[in-house]
C-alpha positions in Angstrom: 0.1 0.0 -0.1 1.7 3.6 -1.0 2.6 5.4 2.1 2.7 8.9 2.3 -0.1 9.7 -0.2 -2.4 12.9 -0.2 -5.9 13.0 0.4 -8.4 12.1 -2.3 -9.1 14.6 -4.9 -12.9 15.9 -4.7 -15.5 15.1 -6.7 -16.1 17.1 -10.1 -18.2 17.5 -12.7 -17.9 15.4 -15.6 -16.4 18.4 -17.7 -13.3 18.3 -15.4 -12.7 14.6 -15.6 -10.4 12.7 -17.4 -10.3 8.7 -17.4 -7.3 7.2 -18.8 -5.8 3.6 -19.9 -2.5 3.2 -20.0 -1.9 0.3 -22.9 0.8 -1.2 -24.2 3.2 -4.6 -24.5 4.9 -6.1 -21.3 7.9 -4.2 -20.8 7.0 -1.1 -22.5 6.9 1.0 -19.6 3.2 1.8 -18.5 3.9 1.3 -14.7 6.9 3.2 -14.7 5.3 6.0 -16.5 2.1 5.8 -14.4 4.2 6.3 -11.4 6.3 9.0 -12.6 2.8 10.8 -13.4 1.9 10.2 -9.8 4.8 11.9 -8.4 4.5 14.8 -10.5 0.7 15.3 -9.4 1.8 15.1 -6.1 0.1 12.0 -5.3 3.4 10.2 -4.1 6.4 11.6 -2.9 8.7 9.4 -5.0 8.3 6.9 -7.6 8.5 3.0 -6.7 10.4 0.9 -9.4 9.3 -2.1 -11.1 12.6 -4.1 -10.5 11.8 -3.3 -7.0 8.5 -4.3 -6.6 7.9 -0.9 -4.8 5.3 0.3 -7.7 2.0 1.9 -6.2 0.1 0.2 -9.0 1.7 -3.2 -9.1 1.6 -5.2 -5.5 0.3 -8.9 -5.9 3.0 -11.2 -5.4 3.3 -12.4 -8.8 3.3 -9.1 -10.1 6.2 -8.7 -8.1 8.1 -11.9 -8.7 7.3 -11.8 -12.6 8.1 -7.8 -12.9 5.0 -7.2 -15.0 1.6 -6.3 -14.8 -1.1 -8.8 -14.4 -4.1 -7.2 -13.2 -5.4 -3.8 -13.7 -4.0 -1.2 -11.3 -6.2 2.1 -10.7 -5.0 5.7 -9.3 -6.7 8.5 -9.1 -4.8 12.4 -9.0 -5.7 15.9 -9.6 -3.7 17.9 -12.1 -4.4 21.4 -13.5 -8.1 21.5 -11.9 -8.8 18.1 -13.5 -9.6 14.7 -11.8 -7.7 12.1 -13.7 -8.0 8.3 -13.2 -5.2 6.2 -14.4 -5.9 2.4 -15.4 -2.7 0.6 -16.3 -3.3 -2.3 -17.7 -2.1 -5.5 -18.2 0.1 -5.9 -21.9 0.4 -9.9 -21.9 -2.0 -11.7 -24.4 -3.3 -13.7 -21.4 -4.7 -10.8 -19.8 -6.9 -9.4 -22.6 -10.1 -9.1 -19.8 -8.4 -6.9 -17.7 -7.5 -4.6 -20.7 -11.1 -4.6 -22.1 -12.1 -4.0 -18.3 -9.8 -1.0 -18.2 -10.9 0.4 -21.6 -14.5 0.1 -20.2 -13.6 2.5 -17.7 -11.3 5.1 -19.9 -12.3 7.6 -21.9 -8.9 8.0 -23.7 -5.6 6.2 -24.0 -2.2 6.4 -23.6 -0.4 3.4 -26.1 2.6 2.9 -24.5 5.5 1.7 -26.8 9.2 1.4 -26.0 11.4 3.4 -28.0 14.2 0.8 -27.6 11.9 -2.3 -29.0 9.7 -0.5 -31.1 6.5 -2.0 -32.7 5.8 -5.4 -32.5 2.6 -8.0 -33.2 1.5 -7.6 -29.8 1.9 -4.2 -30.0 -0.1 -4.2 -33.3 -2.7 -6.7 -32.0 -3.1 -3.9 -28.4 -4.1 -1.0 -30.8 -6.5 -3.0 -32.6 -8.3 -3.8 -29.5 -8.5 0.0 -28.6 -9.6 0.8 -32.2 -12.2 -2.2 -31.7 -14.0 0.0 -29.3 -13.6 3.3 -30.8 -11.0 4.1 -28.4 -9.4 7.8 -28.6 -5.6 7.4 -28.4 -2.2 9.0 -27.8 1.3 7.3 -28.0 3.8 7.8 -25.7 7.7 6.6 -26.5 9.2 5.5 -23.1 12.5 4.6 -22.6 14.2 7.4 -24.8 16.8 7.5 -22.6 18.7 4.1 -22.7 21.6 4.1 -25.1 19.5 1.6 -27.4 16.7 3.8 -27.9 16.4 5.1 -31.6 13.1 7.8 -31.7 12.9 8.5 -35.1 12.8 4.9 -36.4 9.9 4.1 -33.4 7.9 6.7 -34.8 8.5 5.4 -38.2 7.5 2.0 -37.4 4.2 3.6 -35.5 3.5 5.5 -38.2 3.7 2.4 -40.7 2.6 -0.6 -38.5 -0.4 1.8 -36.2 -2.1 3.0 -39.4 -2.8 6.7 -40.5 -3.1 9.6 -38.0 0.3 8.9 -36.5 2.1 12.3 -35.7 5.2 13.4 -33.6 4.7 16.1 -31.3 8.3 16.4 -30.0 11.8 16.4 -30.9 14.4 15.3 -28.6 17.1 17.5 -27.3 20.1 15.6 -26.6 23.4 16.5 -24.8 26.8 15.6 -26.6 26.9 12.6 -24.6 23.7 11.6 -26.6 21.8 11.9 -22.7 18.5 13.3 -23.2 18.2 16.7 -22.2 14.8 18.4 -23.2 11.9 17.8 -25.4 11.2 20.3 -28.3 7.5 20.9 -29.0 6.8 21.2 -32.4 3.5 22.8 -31.5 5.8 25.9 -30.5 7.7 27.6 -33.8 9.6 29.6 -31.6 11.6 26.2 -29.8 12.2 24.8 -33.2 14.2 28.2 -34.9 17.6 28.3 -35.1 18.4 24.6 -34.5 20.0 22.3 -36.4 17.2 20.4 -38.4 14.6 23.5 -38.5 14.0 22.1 -42.4 13.0 18.9 -41.2 10.9 20.1 -38.1 9.4 22.6 -40.2 8.2 19.6 -42.3 6.9 17.8 -39.1 5.2 20.6 -37.9 3.5 21.0 -41.0 2.3 17.7 -41.4 1.3 17.7 -37.4 -0.5 21.2 -38.0 -2.8 19.9 -41.2 -3.3 16.6 -39.4 -4.8 18.4 -36.5 -7.1 20.8 -38.7 -7.8 18.3 -41.1 -9.5 15.9 -38.5 -11.0 18.6 -36.2 -12.4 20.2 -39.6 -12.2 23.8 -38.6 -12.6 25.7 -41.6 -11.4 29.1 -39.8 -8.0 27.9 -38.8 -7.5 26.2 -42.1 -8.0 29.6 -43.7 -5.1 31.1 -41.1 -2.8 28.2 -41.7 -3.3 28.5 -45.1 -2.7 32.5 -45.2 0.3 32.1 -43.7 -0.5 32.9 -40.3 2.1 31.9 -37.1 0.0 29.3 -35.7 0.9 28.8 -31.9 -0.1 26.0 -29.5 -2.8 28.2 -27.9 -4.6 28.3 -31.6 -4.1 24.6 -31.8 -5.2 23.1 -28.3 -9.1 23.0 -28.9 -8.7 21.7 -32.3 -6.2 18.9 -31.0 -8.9 18.2 -28.3 -11.7 17.6 -31.0 -9.1 15.8 -33.4 -8.0 13.1 -30.4 -11.5 12.8 -29.2 -12.8 11.4 -33.0 -10.5 8.8 -32.5 -8.5 8.8 -35.9 -5.7 11.5 -35.1 -3.1 10.0 -32.8 -0.1 12.3 -31.6 3.2 10.8 -30.7 4.9 12.3 -27.3 8.5 11.1 -26.0 9.0 10.4 -22.3 12.1 9.4 -20.1 9.8 8.2 -16.6 12.7 8.3 -14.2 13.8 11.6 -14.9 10.7 13.2 -15.4 11.5 13.9 -18.9 8.2 14.4 -20.9 5.8 13.6 -18.0 4.3 17.0 -17.7 4.3 17.5 -21.3 1.5 14.1 -21.3 0.1 15.5 -18.6 -1.0 19.2 -20.2 -2.0 16.7 -23.4 -4.5 14.9 -20.7 -5.9 17.5 -19.2 -6.1 19.8 -22.6 -6.4 17.5 -25.6 -8.3 14.3 -24.0 -11.7 14.1 -24.3 -14.0 14.1 -21.2 -16.8 11.4 -20.2 -19.1 13.8 -21.6 -17.5 13.7 -25.0 -16.8 10.2 -24.9 -20.0 9.2 -24.4 -22.0 6.4 -22.6 -22.7 2.6 -23.4 -26.5 1.5 -24.5 -28.5 0.1 -21.4 -31.7 -2.0 -21.2 -34.1 -2.8 -18.7 -33.0 -6.1 -17.2 -35.6 -8.0 -18.7 -34.3 -6.8 -22.1 -36.4 -4.0 -22.9 -35.6 -1.0 -24.5 -34.4 1.6 -22.3 -33.8 5.4 -22.8 -30.0 6.3 -24.3 -27.8 7.7 -21.5 -26.1 11.0 -20.9 -23.2 12.0 -18.2 -25.1 13.6 -16.1 -24.6 13.6 -12.4 -28.6 14.8 -11.8 -29.5 12.0 -14.3 -30.8 7.8 -13.2 -28.1 6.0 -12.1 -26.1 4.0 -14.0 -22.8 2.3 -12.9 -20.9 -0.8 -13.9 -18.4 -3.2 -11.7 -15.5 -3.1 -14.1 -12.9 -4.8 -11.7 -13.6 -7.3 -8.7 -11.1 -8.1 -6.1 -11.2 -9.6 -2.6 -8.5 -7.8 0.0 -8.1 -9.9 3.4 -9.0 -6.9 5.5 -11.8 -4.8 3.6 -13.3 -7.8 1.9 -14.7 -7.7 -1.7 -14.0 -4.5 -3.1 -15.5 -3.5 -6.4 -14.2 -0.7 -8.8 -17.0 0.5 -10.3 -17.5 3.5 -13.4 -20.1 5.8 -13.2 -21.8 7.1 -16.7 -25.2 8.6 -15.2 -26.5 9.6 -11.8 -24.4 10.0 -8.8 -23.4 7.2 -5.8 -23.4 8.2 -2.6 -22.6 6.4 0.4 -24.8 4.3 2.1 -27.5 4.1 -1.0 -30.0 1.6 -2.0 -28.6 0.1 -5.3 -30.1 -2.5 -7.6 -27.5 -5.3 -9.0 -28.0 -6.9 -12.0 -25.7 -9.2 -13.9 -26.6 -11.0 -17.3 -25.3 -12.8 -20.1 -22.3 -14.5 -18.5 -24.5 -17.7 -17.4 -22.4 -20.0 -19.6 -19.1 -18.8 -18.0 -20.6 -19.7 -14.4 -22.3 -16.4 -13.7 -25.8 -16.8 -13.3 -28.0 -13.8 -14.4 -29.2 -12.1 -11.0 -31.2 -8.9 -10.1 -30.9 -8.2 -6.2 -31.2 -5.1 -4.1 -28.3 -4.1 -1.7 -27.2 -1.0 0.2 -23.7 0.6 -0.4 -21.3 1.6 1.9 -18.7 3.9 1.8 -17.2 5.4 -1.7 -13.2 5.2 -1.8 -11.0 6.8 -4.3 -8.1 4.3 -5.1 -4.3 5.0 -5.8 -3.2 1.5 -6.0 -4.4 -0.5 -3.1 -5.3 2.5 -0.8 -8.5 3.7 -0.8 -9.3 7.5 0.1 -13.0 8.2 0.9 -14.8 10.2 -1.0 -18.4 12.1 -0.4 -19.9 11.0 -3.7 -18.9 9.6 -7.0 -20.9 11.9 -10.0 -21.0 10.5 -13.7 -18.0 10.1 -15.3 -16.1 9.3 -12.3 -14.4 5.9 -11.0 -14.8 4.9 -7.1 -14.5 1.6 -5.1 -17.3 0.4 -2.8 -16.2 -2.2 -0.4 -18.4 -5.1 1.0 -20.8 -5.1 -2.2 -21.6 -8.7 -1.4 -23.7 -9.8 -4.3 -22.0 -7.8 -7.5 -19.3 -9.5 -9.9 -17.2 -7.8 -12.6 -19.5 -6.9 -15.4 -22.4 -6.3 -13.0 -24.8 -3.2 -13.4 -25.6 -0.9 -10.6 -28.8 1.4 -11.0 -31.3 2.9 -8.9 -34.2 0.0 -7.4 -36.9 2.1 -8.7 -35.4 2.4 -12.2 -33.3 -0.4 -12.9 -31.4 -0.2 -16.0 -28.6 -3.1 -17.3 -25.3 -2.1 -19.5 -24.5 -5.4 -21.8 -21.1 -6.4 -20.6 -18.2 -5.9 -22.6 -16.9 -8.6 -25.1 -14.7 -11.3 -23.3 -12.2 -13.7 -24.9 -13.4 -17.0 -23.9 -11.3 -19.3 -22.2 -9.5 -22.3 -23.8 -7.4 -23.9 -21.5 -8.1 -26.2 -19.2 -6.8 -26.7 -15.8 -7.9 -29.3 -13.7 -7.4 -29.0 -10.2 -8.2 -30.8 -6.9 -7.5 -29.1 -3.4 -4.0 -30.2 -1.9 -5.2 -31.7 1.3 -8.8 -32.8 2.7 -9.0 -29.7 5.2 -8.6 -27.6 1.8 -11.8 -29.2 0.6 -14.7 -27.7 2.0 -12.7 -23.7 1.4 -11.9 -24.8 -2.2 -15.6 -24.3 -3.7 -16.0 -21.2 -2.0 -12.4 -20.1 -3.2 -13.3 -20.6 -6.9 -16.9 -19.3 -6.4 -15.2 -15.9 -5.5 -12.2 -16.4 -8.2 -15.2 -16.5 -10.7 -16.7 -13.8 -9.5 -13.6 -11.5 -9.6 -12.8 -12.4 -13.1 -15.1 -13.1 -16.1 -12.7 -14.8 -18.4 -12.2 -17.6 -16.0 -14.7 -20.4 -16.2 -15.5 -23.3 -13.9 -16.5 -26.8 -14.8 -17.2 -30.0 -13.4 -17.3 -32.7 -16.1 -19.9 -35.3 -15.2 -17.5 -37.7 -17.8 -14.7 -37.6 -16.0 -15.4 -36.0 -12.5 -12.5 -33.6 -12.9 -13.2 -29.8 -11.7 -12.2 -28.1 -14.6 -10.9 -24.3 -14.2 -10.9 -22.9 -17.9 -8.2 -20.2 -18.4 -7.3 -17.8 -21.2 -4.0 -19.1 -21.1 -0.9 -20.7 -19.3 0.1 -17.4 -17.6 -3.3 -16.4 -16.7 -3.5 -20.3 -15.1 -0.6 -19.3 -13.1 -2.0 -16.2 -11.8 -5.5 -17.8 -10.8 -3.6 -20.3 -8.8 -1.5 -18.0 -7.3 -4.4 -16.1 -6.0 -6.3 -19.2 -4.9 -3.2 -19.8 -2.6 -2.2 -16.0 -1.6 -5.3 -14.4 -1.7 -7.9 -17.2 -0.6 -5.6 -19.6 1.4 -6.3 -22.6 -0.3 -3.6 -24.7 -1.8 -4.7 -26.3 -4.7 -3.1 -29.5 -6.6 -3.0 -29.7 -10.3 -3.4 -33.0 -12.0 -3.5 -33.8 -16.1 -6.6 -33.3 -17.7 -8.6 -36.5 -18.8 -9.8 -36.6 -22.3 -12.7 -39.0 -22.2 -12.8 -41.7 -24.3 -15.8 -43.6 -25.4 -16.7 -46.8 -27.0 -19.2 -48.1 -29.9 -19.7 -51.4 -31.5 -17.3 -52.6 -34.0 -20.4 -54.8 -35.7 -23.5 -55.9 -35.6 -24.4 -58.8 -33.4 -28.0 -61.0 -31.9 -27.7 -62.3 -28.6 -29.9 -64.2 -26.1 -29.2 -62.4 -22.1 -30.7 -64.8 -19.5 -31.0 -63.2 -16.3 -32.8 -66.3 -14.1 -32.0 -66.2 -10.3 -33.8 -68.4 -7.5 -32.6 -68.4 -3.8 -35.9 -69.2 -2.2 -39.2 -67.1 -2.5 -39.6 -65.1 -5.1 -36.8 -65.4 -8.0 -35.5 -63.4 -10.4 -36.8 -64.3 -13.9 -36.0 -62.1 -17.6 -34.7 -63.3 -20.7 -34.2 -61.1 -23.6 -33.4 -61.2 -27.3 -31.9 -58.2 -28.7 -30.1 -57.1 -31.9 -27.4 -54.5 -31.9 -25.4 -52.5 -34.0 -23.4 -49.4 -34.5 -25.7 -46.1 -35.2 -24.9 -43.0 -37.0 -22.1 -40.8 -35.4 -24.0 -38.8 -32.8 -27.3 -40.3 -32.5 -26.5 -42.1 -28.8 -28.4 -44.7 -27.4 -31.4 -46.1 -29.9 -33.7 -48.1 -28.4 -36.9 -49.9 -29.9 -38.8 -53.2 -30.0 -40.4 -55.4 -32.1 -41.8 -58.0 -30.1 -44.4 -60.3 -31.1 -47.1 -61.9 -29.2 -46.5 -60.5 -25.7 -43.3 -62.4 -25.3 -41.7 -59.7 -22.9 -45.0 -58.0 -21.6 -45.1 -54.3 -22.8 -44.9 -52.9 -18.8 -41.1 -54.5 -19.0 -40.1 -52.8 -22.3 -39.0 -49.5 -20.6 -36.9 -51.9 -18.1 -34.6 -53.3 -20.8 -34.1 -50.3 -22.1 -33.2 -48.5 -18.7 -30.9 -51.4 -18.3 -29.5 -50.8 -21.5 -28.9 -47.0 -20.6 -27.6 -47.2 -17.1 -24.7 -50.0 -18.6 -23.6 -48.1 -21.7 -23.1 -44.8 -19.1 -21.2 -47.4 -16.9 -19.2 -48.7 -19.4 -18.4 -52.1 -20.1 -15.9 -52.7 -17.7 -14.1 -49.4 -17.1 -14.5 -45.8 -17.2 -15.3 -45.3 -21.0 -19.1 -44.9 -21.7 -20.3 -46.4 -24.8 -22.2 -44.2 -27.4 -23.9 -44.4 -30.7 -25.5 -48.1 -30.7 -28.8 -48.8 -32.2 -29.9 -51.9 -30.1 -33.6 -53.6 -30.8 -35.7 -56.1 -28.7 -37.2 -58.6 -30.7 -37.8 -61.4 -28.5 -37.6 -62.9 -24.9 -39.7 -64.6 -21.9 -40.9 -63.8 -19.0 -42.7 -65.7 -15.9 -45.9 -65.0 -14.1 -44.3 -64.5 -10.8 -40.3 -64.2 -11.0 -40.7 -61.6 -13.8 -39.8 -57.8 -12.9 -38.7 -54.3 -13.2 -35.3 -55.1 -11.3 -34.9 -58.3 -13.6 -35.3 -57.1 -16.7 -33.3 -54.1 -16.0 -30.6 -56.7 -15.5 -31.5 -58.7 -18.7 -31.0 -55.3 -20.6 -27.5 -54.6 -18.8 -26.2 -58.0 -19.5 -27.7 -57.9 -23.2 -25.5 -54.8 -24.0 -22.4 -56.7 -22.8 -22.9 -60.0 -24.4 -23.5 -57.7 -27.9 -20.4 -55.9 -27.4 -18.5 -59.2 -26.8 -19.7 -60.8 -29.9 -19.5 -57.7 -32.3 -16.4 -56.3 -30.8 -15.6 -52.6 -30.1 -14.0 -49.3 -31.0 -12.6 -46.8 -29.0 -13.4 -43.3 -30.2 -12.0 -40.1 -29.1 -14.0 -36.7 -28.9 -12.9 -34.1 -32.0 -14.0 -30.7 -31.8 -14.4 -27.4 -35.0 -11.9 -24.6 -34.3 -11.4 -21.5 -35.7 -8.2 -19.8 -35.5 -8.1 -16.1 -35.9 -4.5 -14.7 -36.8 -2.5 -12.0 -38.7 -1.8 -13.1 -42.3 1.6 -13.6 -42.6 1.4 -16.8 -39.7 -1.5 -18.5 -41.7 1.6 -21.1 -43.2 2.6 -21.8 -39.7 -0.6 -22.2 -37.9 -1.8 -24.8 -40.8 1.4 -26.5 -40.6 0.9 -26.5 -36.8 -2.5 -28.0 -37.0 -1.3 -31.0 -39.1 1.2 -32.1 -36.9 -1.9 -32.6 -34.2 -4.0 -35.0 -36.6 -6.1 -31.6 -37.7 -8.0 -31.6 -40.9 -7.9 -28.3 -42.4 -11.4 -27.8 -43.9 -10.8 -23.9 -45.1 -9.5 -20.4 -44.4 -10.7 -16.9 -45.3 -9.0 -13.3 -44.5 -10.2 -10.0 -43.9 -8.1 -7.8 -45.8 -9.3 -4.3 -44.0 -7.8 -5.8 -40.6 -4.9 -8.0 -42.0 -6.6 -11.2 -40.3 -7.1 -14.5 -41.4 -9.3 -17.1 -40.0 -8.5 -21.0 -40.6 -11.0 -23.7 -39.7 -10.3 -27.3 -39.0 -11.5 -30.1 -37.3 -9.0 -31.6 -34.3 -9.2 -33.9 -32.0 -10.1 -32.5 -28.6 -6.8 -34.2 -26.6 -4.5 -32.3 -29.3 -6.0 -29.0 -27.8 -5.2 -29.7 -24.0 -1.7 -27.7 -24.7 -3.1 -25.9 -28.0 -3.3 -22.1 -26.3 0.2 -21.8 -25.7 1.5 -23.4 -28.8 -0.7 -20.7 -31.1 0.5 -18.0 -28.4 3.7 -18.9 -29.4 3.6 -19.4 -33.1 1.8 -15.8 -33.7 3.9 -14.2 -30.7 0.7 -13.6 -28.7 -1.8 -12.6 -31.8 -3.6 -15.4 -32.6 -6.9 -16.6 -30.9 -9.3 -19.4 -31.3 -12.4 -20.7 -30.7 -14.0 -24.1 -30.4 -17.4 -26.5 -30.6 -17.6 -29.8 -29.8 -18.1 -32.1 -33.3 -18.5 -35.7 -32.2 -16.3 -39.0 -31.7 -14.5 -40.5 -34.5 -12.3 -43.8 -33.8 -9.0 -42.9 -31.9 -5.9 -44.2 -32.8 -3.4 -46.7 -30.7 -1.3 -43.9 -29.5 -4.0 -42.5 -27.6 -6.1 -45.5 -26.9 -5.4 -46.4 -23.2 -6.7 -49.5 -20.8 -10.5 -48.7 -19.6 
């Protein structure tokens, strides 16, 4: 928890609020930049260091150990009369859910790019994430003070890889020894006058001004510019805000956070050039029952609508909900209606409940500073909101609304977990429920066919963090075991058998004789039963008993844990006794009949297959197809989206080959690939995956 923090900034009208997400690949310097901004605004007396594990925003043990963000960090500060909330998002692909939560709470993004490492495929993928939600963006080149930094090349890469609308705002003034002395603003003509490279600076300045005026569509300023007026920063700042807010103009700033160079310029851009919540707009809303609801405006006096964008569990405070208020005003001790819909398939059942909130806080990392209210446009933390989960909507009990959840990645990596000891059994269920409430990208499944408890994760790094949180945050030791893909059996041929279940041990006995024919059924047909009894040799009241016995035996398997599927069984004859025949006797005869059919006809082992759609940048299609072929896949087709440079490869793959596929795909595509799957059915399994039942 940060020490020596200043009091929380007072609530402000939406026009004076800026909510800014810091976005970029891991290692680009987002958290270091955030620390410098917190110091520059007086929120912290000194910056922490990622290398030392002392930053305000990376406080989890796993973040400190890995030296990277794995969850959304939040800090609210005040600067130049504006209330600024910084949302530090993780850059690793496994935590794209946290990124999308941060973008939901933000109105603009600072896209952080390392001047050393430049723009890679992961950076482009993150840029497209922002573009997909229409997020206004500025680019900040960090690490410009490192010997390997190449600012000019980094700017060119941004312009080539990130698309149109990227314009540098700064030139870097270096000392003779190559160190960064200061930044020169291209918006200030006096700053570049008389300097070496003045012609190049004039060219960049002209391109920047034309980009600002063109995107803002300011005809008056365009006439002044074409007439030769010397425009200064004060002339351009209003148009700069308009251009950035429209989402197609992206200024590129430079910064060396450890020395503070460029941090004040970035804060000035946030205050003067970034859109307020009023300009960015509100998400659509409905009633909880799906009925239409009036559109929202960012009005503190409007109907209350807020959304839980992050949920954590603090060992002292309990559950803490980070909330973005879109309309109305949240006040301490107010009654709210909590609505959660649309995530039932991930283990978040739809729910509607009224609660009374407690105190409201302004976050500074893990420090929570009390505030008297949270008006529209602002972000706050609420403690002990017991029923709310990430993605839920808070509204007035008298006028409930629902914000549709943001798009979430589908978890594709199953991890089989079990309590490490009997003492952890009872606590495991509670801990997993809390984990799912905190992270909507997680799915919990108890597989009936194997009995395993599966934690579905986005990737291996995500799984590691979840297991670490179970241990440290929830105090539960968990063991992981290999995921079992259930194999099944079907008949290899047809057979006709007579099954006799006859027992006599004094008193009423058991008597049931059935003659059945069995054969393989079409794939996906399951167990199909019919009867062709002639003359009542098996009374009609026992036909269902025979079927029940066959189905029970198919579910249990023929001697192991492999169920029997896709079998067509016909009851054609049999015998009954007027006294000793019973429902139980004919159930037993039916079960015996299936076993004898399997012995006579033989069986084949089947494995489950899935249909997958793999979305990757076009340059990775060949590598993806090659890898799929090595997994016994059948590639069924592919198509491309020229507009985004993405390709979708469709294939049919054995489920067992998908167990480690999320990590393999990340490696092949450098973190830019994703895939979805759906069950396809069963096919004969090769000897390499057939294990004794």
